[in-house]
N, C-alpha and C positions, 0 to 999 in steps of 0.2 A: 315753378317750371310748368310748361305746357307744350302741346304739340305745335309744330311749326304751322301746319295747315289751319289750325284753330286761330293762331295768332294772325295769320294773313287774312283770315275771314273777318277778324275784328277790324283790320285796316281796310278791307275791300268787301263790305257786306253784300254787295251785289254779285260777287263771284260764287260759282258753284264749287263744290268739293272737287269735281272732276276737272274743272278749269284750273284750280290751284295745283292739283296733282300734275296736270299737263305742263304747267309753267315750271314746276320743280324738275320734272323729268327732262325737259328741254334745256335746262341750265339757265333759266331766267331768274332764279332766286339765289341770293347769296346771304350768308350769315357771317357777320364779322369779316367780310371780304372774301370768304371761301364759298365756292359753289355748294349749295345745299345738297346733302346726300339723299335725303328722302323726305317726303311730306310729313311723315310721322316722327321725325327727329325732335328731341326735346330742346326748347329754347327758354331763356329767361328774359325778364323785363329789361335787363341791361344789355342784351344782345342787340347788335345793329343789323336790321333786316332790310335788304333792298330787293325790290321786285321790279323787274323790267317788263313792261307790257309791250309785246311785239305788235306792229301794225296789223290790222285785220286783213285777211286774204279775201280778195273778191270772191263772192259766192260762185259765180259762173265765169270760167276763163273765156277770153275772147279769141276768136280765130285770128291767126296772123300768117301772112304769106312768107314763111321762112322755108328755105330749101331743105329738103330731106333726102338722105341717101337711102332709098328703099331697096332692100335686099330681096324681099318677097312680099307679095300681097295677093289676097283673094277676098272673097266676101266675108270671111270670118276672122281673119287675123292679118296683121302686117308686121314685118320684121324690119327694123331700122338699124343702120350702122350709125350710132349716135356720135356726133363730133364732141371732142373734149371741150369743156367749158359750158356745155348746154345743161341746164337744170331740167329734170324730168317733168316735174309738175309745179304749178305756182305755189309759192310759200313766202313767208315774210322776207322781204328783200328781193324777191324774184317774182313779181306779179306778171311779167310779160317775157317774151323771148324763150319760153320753155318748149320742151318737146310737145306737151299737151296743146299749147297754143298753135304750134305748127301742124299737128295732127288734125285739129279741128278745122283748119283751112283745107288740108289735103283731103280729108274725108268727113264732111259735115255730119253724116249720119252717126258718127262716133259719139256725139253729144248725148249724155245721159246714160251711156253704157257703163253699168257698174257704179254710177254716181256722177254728180255734176262736177265735182271738184277735181277728180282724177279719172276721167272717163277712159275706160279700156286698160288702165294700168294694172298689171298683175305682178310686176317686179320692177326694181329700180336699179340704176347705176349712179354712183356718185357723180357730182357735177364734173369733176376733172378726169373721170374714167371714160375712155372711149369704147366703142364697140357695140355688140349686138344686144338689142332689147326687143322683146316681142310684146305686141299690144293687141288686145281683143277688139274686134269690130262688130261683134254681135253679142247679145246677152247670153246665148247658149255657150258661145266660145269663151266668154268671160268666166262663166261658171266652171267650165272644164279646165281652162288654163289656171285659174285661181286655185283650184283644188290640186292640180299637178304641182304647182310651185310651192304650195303650202306643205304638201306631203313629200316633196322632193323625189317623187317617183316618176320614172320615165322622162327625166330631165337630165341632160348632160351638159354641164357648163365648164368651159375651159378658158382660162385667162392666161395672158402673157404678162409677166411682171419683170421689170428690170430692178434689181436690188443692189444695195451696197454690200460689199464683202462677198464671201462665198461660204455656203453652208459646209459644215464638217463632212456631211455625207452627200452623195449625188442625188438622193431621193429620200422621201419620207412621208409620213402621215401624221397630221396633227389633229387630235380630237380632244376637245375640252369644252368648257362653258364660256360663252361670251356674254357680257352684260355691260351696263353703264359703269363707267369709271367711278369708284367710290367718292372721289373728291371733285373731279372735273366732269360734270354731267354731259358735256358736249363731246366727250371722248368715250370710246368703248375700251373694254379691257377683258383679259382673261380672269375669271372669277371662280370662287369655290362654290358659291351658291347664288340663287336668284339670277341665274343666267340661262341661256339656251344653248343646246348642243351645237357645236360648230365643227365641221370636218373638212379639212383641206388636204388633198393629196398633191404633193409637189415633186418636181423633178428638174434638175439642172438641164437647161437646153444646150448650152455651149459655153466655152470660155470667151469672154469679150476682150477685144483689143484694148479697151479702156479699163484695164484692171485698176483697182479691185472692185469691179461691178460684175454682176452675173445675171444673165437672162434665165428666168425660172418659168416653167409651165405649171400652172395650178389648176387642178381639177377639183371642183368643190362639190360636196354632197349636200351642203346646206347653203343658205343664202342670208347669213346674218349681216347686220350693218357693219361695214368696215372689216369684214371677216379676213380677207386676204391681207390687208394692211396690218391688222393686229397680229395675225399669225406669222407673217414674215418678220415683223419687228421682234416677235418672241424668239425667233431664231438668231437674233442679232444681225439680221440682214433686212433692214427696212426698205420699203420701196423708194427708189430714187425720186426726188421731187415731192415727197410726201411732207407737207408742212405741219401735219399733226403728229405723226408717229415716226418721222424720218430724221435725217441728219443734214439740216440745211448747210452747215459749215462744209460738209463734203460735197454737196451739190455744186457749190461755187467753183470747184476745181475741175468739174467735168466740161467737156467740149462737145456740143454747146451746153451751157448751164440749163437744166430742165425748167421749162415754164410751167409745168404741171406734174402731177404724179404719173409715173410711167407704168400705168396699169391699163390693160386693154382686154375687153371681153371678146376673145378671139374666135371661139367656136361655140356653137349651140346646136344641140340635137334634142328633139322632142317629138311627141306624137301629136298629129293634128287633132285638135279637140272635137272636130265634127266628123272628118273623114276617116280617122283612125290610121292614117299613114304616118310612117316615120319620116321626119324631115331633118335635114342637116344643113347648117349654114356656116360660113366662115367670112369674117370681116378682114379685109387686107390690113396689114400692119401699118399704122399711121406713120407718116413721114418723120414726125418728131421723135419717134422711137428708133428709127433705123440706124442713126449714128452709133447707138449703144449696142447694136447687134453685130457690128463688124467683128468677125472671128479673129482670135489671137493668132498671130503667125508662128 
């Protein structure tokens, strides 16, 4: 028996340990058909190990003339109402058409702020999540915003989610650890250890005419990957249209059937990283979510 990362190093001697660990964490390594849990797991010579090598990401994203819905902009930061379907930054499978590509065309001086691969990016939204995202336009603003989002201080993030079913209570608070799923590394899960604290305060917004689905307002105190999606699923009320944590069979019976996960970064309040002023923004509810918000008669 030996460690998985050592075995992979024998197969790919040019790989660094950090590269191998990254491949495992991103779900690109399987052992006997199951996604590898961790780089240090024990394997034997009889185990079948498969390593998927993702295509390289271009080092420098190219500017692209993609329309942006700008909510706010000054010399230090810009707030965008991101459309669903748009990836935030280039990654394997999405080298173009991202928010970063669009931002580099909109404000060329953004190039290099905080790094060349993800210039200005201080937080992210899932590809199919719509709504507000703030981007730094100066290095000083980058440092201030990155610190604020990392500490979760003076940041108020409110999401609108349409979920299947209805929670037993009208409001609640979820606080636990979220980390990589122990089997499927492309998913996140509530874990007992090796996770990060995740806090979601939720409240039923109204009863929907399309029962049994419910609009939920989520105010998050942390920003973990897939946090709201994991937390809503833990209530037995997964986000409508969520192909990873949801209920696709129930999605088919809704009118119209959802084309994406019904999650919207609705409101955002933060302190300006340079001027020290409190700013508040709200992104209009997208048209594709409105049919699910019709109140019950």
